[in-house]
C-alpha positions as CSV (number, residue, x, y, z in Angstrom):
1,M,67.3,85.2,25.9
2,R,63.5,85.1,25.6
3,I,61.8,82.5,27.5
4,A,58.1,81.3,27.4
5,I,57.0,80.4,31.0
6,G,53.8,79.0,32.2
7,S,52.3,76.8,35.0
8,D,49.0,75.3,36.3
9,H,48.0,76.2,39.7
10,A,50.1,73.3,41.3
11,G,53.3,74.8,39.5
12,F,52.3,78.7,39.9
13,H,54.5,79.4,43.2
14,L,57.4,77.7,41.5
15,K,56.7,79.5,38.2
16,E,56.6,82.9,39.9
17,H,59.8,82.5,41.8
18,V,61.8,80.9,38.5
19,K,60.1,83.9,36.5
20,A,61.6,86.5,39.1
21,T,65.2,84.9,38.9
22,L,65.1,84.8,35.1
23,V,64.1,88.4,35.1
24,E,66.8,89.1,37.6
25,A,69.2,87.6,35.2
26,G,68.4,89.7,32.5
27,H,66.2,87.4,30.5
28,E,63.0,88.6,28.8
29,V,60.0,86.6,30.1
30,L,56.9,85.8,28.4
31,D,54.4,84.5,31.0
32,V,51.4,82.7,29.7
33,G,49.8,82.1,32.8
34,T,48.2,81.3,35.1
35,S,48.1,84.0,37.3
36,T,46.9,82.6,40.5
37,A,47.1,79.4,42.7
38,E,43.3,78.7,41.9
39,S,42.5,75.5,40.3
40,V,43.0,75.5,36.2
41,D,43.5,73.0,33.4
42,Y,47.2,72.5,32.9
43,P,47.0,71.7,29.0
44,A,46.2,75.3,27.9
45,F,49.1,76.7,29.4
46,A,51.7,74.1,28.4
47,R,50.4,74.3,24.8
48,E,50.7,78.1,24.5
49,A,54.3,78.3,26.3
50,A,55.3,75.3,23.9
51,A,53.8,77.0,20.9
52,L,55.8,80.2,21.5
53,V,59.0,78.1,21.6
54,A,58.0,76.0,18.4
55,G,57.1,79.4,16.6
56,G,60.3,81.0,17.4
57,A,58.8,83.8,19.7
58,A,61.1,82.3,22.5
59,Q,64.1,80.5,22.5
60,A,63.4,78.2,25.4
61,G,60.5,77.5,27.6
62,V,59.7,76.5,31.4
63,I,56.4,74.9,32.4
64,A,55.5,73.7,35.8
65,C,52.8,71.7,37.1
66,G,52.5,69.2,40.2
67,S,54.8,66.8,38.8
68,G,56.1,68.3,35.6
69,V,54.9,65.3,33.9
70,G,51.4,66.5,32.4
71,V,52.8,69.8,31.1
72,S,55.6,67.7,29.5
73,I,53.4,65.5,27.8
74,V,51.4,68.4,26.2
75,A,54.5,70.3,25.2
76,N,55.7,67.4,23.3
77,K,52.6,67.2,21.3
78,V,53.7,70.6,19.8
79,G,55.7,70.3,16.6
80,G,59.2,71.1,16.9
81,V,59.2,71.2,20.6
82,R,61.3,68.4,22.6
83,A,60.4,68.9,26.4
84,V,62.1,67.2,29.3
85,N,60.9,66.8,32.8
86,A,63.9,67.5,34.8
87,H,64.4,66.6,38.3
88,D,67.9,67.5,38.6
89,T,70.8,69.5,36.8
90,M,72.2,66.4,35.2
91,E,69.1,65.6,33.4
92,A,68.9,69.5,32.2
93,E,72.3,69.2,31.1
94,M,72.0,66.0,29.1
95,S,68.8,66.7,27.6
96,R,70.2,69.9,26.0
97,R,73.5,68.1,25.1
98,H,72.1,65.1,23.4
99,N,68.5,65.8,22.7
100,N,68.4,69.6,22.0
101,A,65.8,69.9,24.3
102,N,63.8,73.3,24.1
103,V,61.3,73.2,27.0
104,V,62.1,72.2,30.5
105,T,59.2,71.1,32.5
106,L,59.5,71.3,36.4
107,S,57.7,69.7,39.3
108,G,56.0,72.1,41.9
109,A,55.6,69.5,44.4
110,R,58.9,67.9,44.4
111,L,61.3,70.7,43.6
112,D,62.1,73.7,46.2
113,P,62.8,77.0,44.4
114,E,66.7,76.7,44.7
115,E,66.6,73.3,43.0
116,A,64.4,74.5,40.1
117,D,66.9,77.7,39.7
118,A,69.8,75.3,39.2
119,I,67.9,73.1,36.7
120,V,66.7,76.1,34.7
121,A,70.1,77.7,34.7
122,T,72.0,74.6,33.9
123,F,69.4,74.0,30.9
124,L,69.8,77.5,29.6
125,R,73.8,77.7,29.7
126,T,74.0,74.2,28.1
127,D,74.6,73.9,24.4
128,F,73.5,70.9,22.1
129,E,76.6,69.1,21.1
130,G,75.4,68.0,17.5
131,G,77.4,65.5,15.9
132,R,75.9,62.1,16.3
133,H,73.4,63.5,18.4
134,A,72.0,65.8,15.5
135,R,71.2,62.6,13.5
136,R,69.0,61.4,16.3
137,V,67.5,64.5,16.9
138,D,66.7,64.8,13.2
139,Q,65.0,61.1,13.5
140,I,62.8,62.5,16.2
141,D,61.7,65.5,14.0
142,A,60.9,63.5,11.1
């Protein structure tokens, strides 16, 4: 799977860890930055990763910042993106199953690397259920 990944400075270390895990699992990772832990503005990185997903260059996105909230807000402003700020595997699973989320955002301040790996793995392996949920997702995209 091709996955867009990005972060600001507060999510940088978590992004680097998740990126290595994804590459090790055989995924192609499109890293839009940032490339250091020096302070940067998160909207540019979140928007770029989300745009890769919306445009079809990536099948999913993973974006991190301090809380995961800011990058989620930005990603959700990109047409065709349904981003979830997941704090655990259940949120990741249900966002895929019922909302067909295509971007997961992570908190660099709250999640340890193992938690983030579990969230991302669950997100990527869970399929959208469709059915009544498809009708609801269609209403989001309208």
